[in-house]
C-alpha positions in Angstrom: 6.3 9.7 -43.5 8.5 6.7 -44.1 11.2 8.8 -45.8 11.5 11.1 -42.8 11.8 8.2 -40.4 14.6 6.7 -42.4 16.2 10.1 -42.7 16.0 10.6 -38.9 17.5 7.1 -38.4 20.4 8.0 -40.7 21.0 11.3 -38.9 21.1 9.4 -35.5 23.5 6.8 -37.0 25.8 9.5 -38.2 25.7 11.3 -34.9 26.5 8.0 -33.1 29.4 7.2 -35.4 30.8 10.7 -34.9 30.5 10.5 -31.2 32.3 7.1 -31.1 35.1 8.5 -33.3 35.4 11.6 -31.1 35.6 9.5 -27.9 38.3 7.3 -29.6 40.2 10.4 -30.5 40.0 11.7 -27.0 41.2 8.4 -25.7 44.2 8.5 -28.0 45.1 12.0 -26.9 44.8 11.0 -23.2 47.0 8.0 -23.8 49.5 10.2 -25.6 49.6 12.7 -22.7 50.1 9.8 -20.2 53.0 8.5 -22.2 54.7 11.9 -22.5 54.3 12.4 -18.7 55.8 9.0 -17.9 58.7 9.6 -20.3 59.4 12.9 -18.6 59.4 11.2 -15.2 61.7 8.5 -16.5 64.1 11.2 -17.9 64.2 12.9 -14.5 64.8 9.6 -12.7 67.6 8.7 -15.1 69.3 12.0 -14.6 69.2 11.5 -10.8 70.7 8.1 -11.1 73.4 9.4 -13.4 74.2 12.1 -11.0 74.4 9.7 -8.1 76.7 7.3 -10.0 79.0 10.2 -10.8 79.4 11.1 -7.2 80.2 7.6 -6.0 83.7 7.6 -4.5 86.6 5.8 -6.3 86.9 3.2 -3.6 83.6 1.5 -4.6 84.4 1.4 -8.3 85.9 -1.9 -9.6 89.5 -1.8 -10.6 90.2 -2.0 -14.3 
């Protein structure tokens, strides 16, 4: 009886460890997706700013 109790506790411990590792992995993947999305938004923004700066008339640019 004692052997099966210890074996059951070991199985529960392994399942708990695996679930914690799986949740950590999911968190890393979600964080990665958020970072990729934010970098895409920043890239779009920087292209818009570059385009606006290229269309600024010569009058507003400082003389060299």
